C-alpha positions as CSV (number, residue, x, y, z in Angstrom):
1,M,75.4,199.1,65.3
2,P,75.9,195.6,66.4
3,Q,76.4,195.1,70.3
4,P,79.7,194.1,71.3
5,E,80.1,190.5,72.6
6,A,81.6,189.2,76.0
7,G,85.3,189.4,75.7
8,D,85.4,191.8,72.5
9,D,86.4,194.8,73.6
10,R,86.1,196.5,70.0
11,G,82.7,197.5,70.7
12,L,83.1,198.9,73.6
13,V,85.4,201.0,72.1
14,R,83.3,202.3,69.2
15,D,80.2,203.0,72.2
16,S,82.8,205.1,74.4
17,A,84.2,207.3,71.5
18,A,80.8,208.2,70.3
19,R,81.4,212.1,69.2
20,P,79.2,214.7,70.8
21,G,76.0,215.6,70.2
22,W,74.3,219.2,68.9
23,V,73.2,219.9,72.6
24,W,77.3,219.7,73.6
25,W,78.6,221.6,70.5
26,V,75.4,224.5,71.8
27,C,76.8,224.3,74.9
28,A,79.9,225.0,74.1
29,G,79.0,228.6,71.8
30,L,77.2,229.5,74.7
31,V,79.8,229.0,76.6
32,G,82.5,231.0,74.2
33,V,80.0,234.2,73.6
34,G,79.7,234.0,77.3
35,A,83.8,234.4,77.6
36,A,83.8,236.9,75.0
37,L,81.1,239.4,76.8
38,F,82.7,238.7,80.0
39,A,85.8,240.0,78.8
40,L,84.3,243.0,77.1
41,S,82.8,243.9,80.1
42,R,85.8,243.3,82.9
43,R,88.4,245.2,80.4
44,R,89.7,246.8,84.0
45,E,89.8,243.3,86.1
46,L,91.8,241.9,83.2
47,A,94.4,244.8,82.8
48,E,94.8,244.4,86.6
49,A,95.3,240.5,86.2
50,Y,97.6,241.4,83.5
51,H,99.9,243.1,85.8
52,L,99.9,241.0,88.5
53,I,101.0,238.5,86.5
54,T,103.9,239.8,85.0
55,R,105.2,240.4,88.5
56,V,104.8,236.3,89.5
57,R,107.4,234.9,91.7
58,P,109.2,232.2,89.9
59,L,110.0,230.9,93.6
60,G,105.7,230.2,94.1
61,V,105.3,229.0,90.1
62,V,107.9,226.5,91.1
63,V,106.2,225.4,93.6
64,A,102.8,225.5,91.9
65,A,104.6,222.9,89.6
66,A,105.8,220.8,92.0
67,F,102.6,220.4,93.9
68,E,101.4,219.5,90.2
69,A,103.4,216.9,89.6
70,L,102.8,215.7,93.0
71,S,99.1,215.5,91.8
72,V,99.8,213.9,88.5
73,L,101.7,211.2,89.9
74,C,99.1,210.4,93.0
75,F,96.4,210.7,89.7
76,A,98.6,207.6,88.2
77,A,98.9,206.1,91.4
78,V,95.3,204.6,91.6
79,P,95.1,202.8,88.6
80,R,98.5,201.4,89.4
81,W,97.6,200.0,92.5
82,L,94.6,198.7,91.1
83,L,96.2,197.0,88.2
84,R,98.8,195.1,90.9
85,T,95.7,194.1,92.8
86,G,95.0,192.2,89.7
87,G,98.2,190.7,89.3
88,V,99.3,193.2,86.8
89,R,102.5,195.0,87.6
90,W,103.1,198.1,85.8
91,S,106.1,201.1,87.2
92,L,104.8,203.9,88.2
93,G,106.0,205.7,85.3
94,R,104.6,203.9,83.0
95,M,101.2,204.7,84.3
96,T,102.0,208.0,84.9
97,A,102.7,208.7,81.0
98,T,99.5,206.7,79.7
99,T,97.3,208.5,82.1
100,T,99.2,211.8,81.3
101,A,98.3,211.3,77.6
102,A,95.1,210.1,78.2
103,N,94.3,213.4,80.2
104,A,95.7,215.5,77.4
105,M,93.9,213.2,74.8
106,A,90.6,214.5,77.2
107,G,91.5,217.9,77.3
108,A,92.1,218.6,73.6
109,L,89.4,217.2,71.4
110,P,85.8,217.5,71.5
111,G,83.7,214.8,73.7
112,G,87.5,213.8,74.5
113,A,86.3,212.4,77.5
114,A,84.7,209.8,75.4
115,F,87.5,209.0,73.1
116,S,90.0,209.1,76.2
117,A,88.4,206.5,78.0
118,A,88.3,204.3,74.9
119,W,91.9,204.6,74.3
120,L,93.0,204.0,78.0
121,L,90.9,200.9,77.8
122,R,92.2,199.5,74.8
123,Y,95.5,200.2,76.0
124,L,95.2,198.5,79.2
125,S,93.1,195.8,78.0
126,R,96.2,194.8,75.4
127,R,99.0,195.4,77.7
128,G,98.1,192.7,80.0
129,A,95.3,193.5,82.1
130,G,92.9,192.1,79.8
131,Q,89.2,193.4,79.4
132,V,87.3,192.7,82.3
133,L,90.2,194.0,84.2
134,A,90.9,196.9,82.0
135,V,87.2,198.0,83.0
136,A,87.3,197.5,86.3
137,V,90.4,199.4,86.8
138,V,88.7,202.6,85.0
139,V,85.4,202.1,86.4
140,T,87.1,201.7,90.2
141,A,89.5,204.5,89.6
142,G,86.8,206.7,88.7
143,V,85.0,206.0,91.5
144,A,87.8,206.5,93.9
145,S,88.4,209.5,92.6
146,A,84.9,210.7,92.7
147,L,84.9,210.1,96.7
148,G,88.0,211.7,97.2
149,L,86.6,214.8,95.4
150,L,83.4,214.5,97.8
151,L,85.4,213.9,101.0
152,L,87.8,217.2,99.5
153,L,84.1,218.9,99.6
154,A,83.1,218.3,102.8
155,T,85.7,219.2,104.2
156,G,85.7,222.6,102.6
157,V,82.2,222.7,103.8
158,L,83.5,222.7,107.4
159,L,85.9,225.0,107.2
160,A,84.0,227.5,105.2
161,G,81.4,227.8,107.7
162,P,78.2,229.9,106.9
163,A,80.3,232.8,104.7
164,G,79.6,232.8,101.1
165,P,78.0,229.7,98.9
166,D,78.1,227.4,101.7
167,T,74.5,227.9,102.7
168,V,73.6,226.6,99.5
169,V,75.7,223.9,99.0
170,R,75.7,222.4,102.8
171,P,72.7,220.3,102.1
172,V,73.7,219.0,98.9
173,V,76.8,218.1,100.3
174,T,74.8,216.4,103.2
175,V,72.3,214.4,100.6
176,L,75.7,213.4,98.9
177,L,77.5,212.1,102.3
178,V,73.8,210.0,103.1
179,A,73.8,208.4,99.9
180,L,77.3,207.2,100.2
181,V,76.9,205.6,103.9
182,V,73.5,204.2,102.4
183,V,75.3,202.5,99.3
184,L,78.3,201.4,101.7
185,T,76.0,200.1,104.1
186,L,74.5,197.8,101.2
187,L,77.6,196.5,100.4
188,G,78.1,195.9,104.1
189,L,74.9,193.6,103.5
190,C,76.2,191.9,100.6
191,G,78.4,189.8,102.8
192,F,75.4,188.1,103.9
193,A,74.0,185.5,101.5
194,P,70.1,186.2,101.9
195,V,71.0,189.5,100.8
196,R,72.9,188.3,98.0
197,R,70.4,185.7,96.8
198,V,67.6,188.6,96.7
199,L,70.3,190.4,94.5
200,R,70.8,187.9,92.3
201,R,66.8,187.5,91.7
202,V,66.6,191.2,90.9
203,G,69.5,190.9,88.7
204,E,68.0,188.2,86.7
205,A,64.7,190.0,86.3
206,A,66.5,193.0,84.7
207,C,68.8,190.9,82.7
208,R,65.9,188.6,80.8
209,R,64.3,191.9,79.7
210,S,67.7,194.1,78.6
211,G,70.8,193.1,76.7
212,W,72.7,195.8,78.3
213,A,72.1,194.4,81.6
214,R,73.1,190.7,80.3
215,R,76.6,192.3,79.4
216,V,77.1,193.9,82.5
217,E,76.2,190.6,84.5
218,T,78.7,189.2,82.3
219,D,81.2,191.7,83.0
220,L,80.3,191.9,86.7
221,A,80.6,187.9,86.6
222,G,84.1,188.4,85.1
223,L,85.2,191.1,87.7
224,A,84.0,189.0,90.4
225,G,86.3,186.1,89.6
226,Q,89.5,188.3,89.8
227,V,88.2,189.6,93.0
228,R,87.6,186.4,94.6
229,S,91.5,185.0,93.2
230,V,92.7,188.2,94.4
231,Q,90.8,188.4,98.2
232,P,92.3,191.4,98.9
233,R,91.8,192.4,102.8
234,L,89.4,195.6,103.3
235,L,92.5,197.9,104.9
236,P,94.5,197.9,101.8
237,W,91.6,199.3,99.7
238,L,92.0,202.4,101.4
239,W,95.4,203.0,99.1
240,P,93.3,204.0,96.1
241,L,90.7,206.3,97.7
242,A,94.1,207.8,99.8
243,F,96.0,208.4,96.6
244,A,92.7,209.9,95.3
245,L,92.3,212.1,98.0
246,L,95.8,213.6,97.7
247,N,95.8,213.9,94.1
248,W,93.0,216.4,95.0
249,T,94.6,218.0,97.6
250,A,98.1,218.6,95.9
251,D,95.9,219.8,93.2
252,A,94.3,222.4,95.5
253,A,97.4,223.0,96.8
254,C,98.9,223.9,93.3
255,L,95.9,226.9,93.4
256,A,97.2,228.5,96.5
257,A,100.6,228.3,95.4
258,A,99.6,230.0,92.3
259,M,98.2,233.0,94.4
260,W,101.0,233.2,97.0
261,A,103.3,233.6,93.8
262,L,100.8,236.3,92.5
263,G,101.3,238.1,95.9
264,V,97.8,237.2,96.5
265,P,95.9,237.0,99.6
266,V,95.0,233.2,99.9
267,P,91.4,232.9,101.4
268,W,92.0,229.5,103.3
269,R,88.5,229.4,104.8
270,G,87.1,228.9,101.1
271,L,89.6,227.7,99.1
272,L,88.7,223.8,99.1
273,L,85.1,224.7,99.0
274,A,85.7,226.7,96.0
275,Y,87.8,224.3,94.6
276,A,85.9,221.9,94.9
277,L,83.0,223.1,93.4
278,T,85.0,224.2,90.4
279,Q,86.1,220.1,89.9
280,L,82.3,219.7,90.1
281,A,81.4,222.2,87.0
282,G,84.2,220.9,85.2
283,S,82.4,217.0,85.2
284,L,79.9,218.5,82.7
285,R,82.3,218.8,79.9
286,L,80.9,221.2,77.9
287,T,84.0,222.2,76.6
288,P,87.2,220.8,75.5
289,G,89.5,221.2,78.6
290,N,86.3,222.8,80.5
291,L,87.8,225.7,78.4
292,G,85.8,228.7,80.3
293,I,84.1,226.6,82.6
294,A,86.6,226.3,84.9
295,E,87.9,229.9,84.9
296,A,84.4,231.0,85.0
297,A,83.3,229.2,87.9
298,L,86.6,229.5,90.1
299,S,87.3,233.2,89.7
300,A,83.1,233.9,90.8
301,L,84.1,231.6,93.6
302,L,87.2,233.2,94.6
303,V,85.8,236.7,94.0
304,A,82.6,235.1,96.5
305,Y,85.1,234.6,99.6
306,G,86.2,237.9,99.3
307,L,89.2,237.8,96.6
308,P,89.2,241.5,94.4
309,T,87.8,240.4,90.4
310,G,91.5,241.4,89.2
311,Q,93.0,238.9,91.6
312,A,90.8,236.2,91.7
313,I,91.3,236.4,87.6
314,A,95.1,236.5,87.8
315,A,95.1,233.5,90.5
316,T,92.2,231.4,88.2
317,F,94.6,232.0,84.5
318,L,98.2,231.5,86.8
319,Y,96.3,228.1,87.8
320,R,94.9,227.1,84.6
321,V,98.3,227.7,83.1
322,V,100.5,225.3,85.3
323,S,97.7,222.9,85.6
324,F,95.9,222.1,82.4
325,W,98.3,224.0,79.6
326,A,101.6,222.8,80.8
327,L,100.5,219.3,81.2
328,Q,99.2,219.4,77.1
329,P,102.3,219.4,75.6
330,I,103.7,216.8,78.1
331,G,100.7,214.5,77.6
332,W,101.1,214.5,74.1
333,T,104.5,213.9,74.2
334,C,103.5,210.7,76.5
335,W,100.8,209.6,73.6
336,I,103.3,209.8,70.9
337,A,105.9,208.2,72.6
338,L,103.6,205.8,73.4
339,I,102.7,205.2,69.6
340,L,106.5,204.8,68.7
341,E,106.9,202.0,71.3
342,N,103.9,200.1,69.7
343,A,105.9,200.7,66.4
344,L,109.2,199.0,67.7
345,R,106.8,196.1,68.9
346,T,105.4,195.7,65.6
347,R,109.0,195.8,63.7
348,R,110.1,193.1,66.5
349,G,107.1,191.0,65.4
350,E,105.6,191.8,68.7
351,P,101.7,192.4,69.0
352,R,100.6,196.0,68.3
353,I,98.9,197.6,71.9
354,L,97.1,200.4,70.1
């Protein structure tokens, strides 16, 4: 396959939208078989979960939906802020519709994360951002989201104490935090000219040996030009991290509200840790929308923190209905609306976006 040229996003989109390999399908099949076996072996707990769901409090569902709506808005606020930093202004409504559509695509298709990223990159780049800024927005938003989840995970470890799976997680979180400090320290050292010269020599040596490294260097050079033209202060960069952290926190609050709606006691000490570990497990993307992965991981972790199995299954099911299944039709409706907008632009003789 021909490699993408600098300034052309078509090769990048093709590479990003690669189909899932046979390993993905095998893992997805194993997850499906495991879910079926679990359902057969836990019929009594599933019946208990069903009875809890039939007696759900409507007000609790409304509260859970409100927290999830806040999470969606905060998720969209991160790339919107980054676009504004690059000189491109989008309304929060348009960005929310775009990110919701991309998430629906990621959750419904096999290998949907790659297709979603490719579609989002193309849409941003052709809607005024340009390829360099679009790539920078997607990558930086992902980094902010990862940092936000890491902070939530660290908070969950502190709140959980020595109970449950914390004894295994604490060393892992410690290593991640140390790595974060090292990365931030290196970024700080980049302000000194001798360090920049050393990094430039290392980059040039890598570029001579790798075409991929040359493309990365080209994109980074363009991104550096964008940053120099904007020159934001350090303090405003805390905004995307704050939005990312609030996104995860509101989604965790949706889980707590789902428990309250079912009349299930909320394990406050282990809630954040169970939630954060579930999100880390879901990052493997072994199934569309992490189906089976998220449900099994969250239910098991809630049981580890003291919930009976039936209550844990019911809380997980209601949370997934609000945070995933309800957003799927909304996301695809947004996608259709964007497609229709593109068709109208074509009829008016304006350039196509998608």
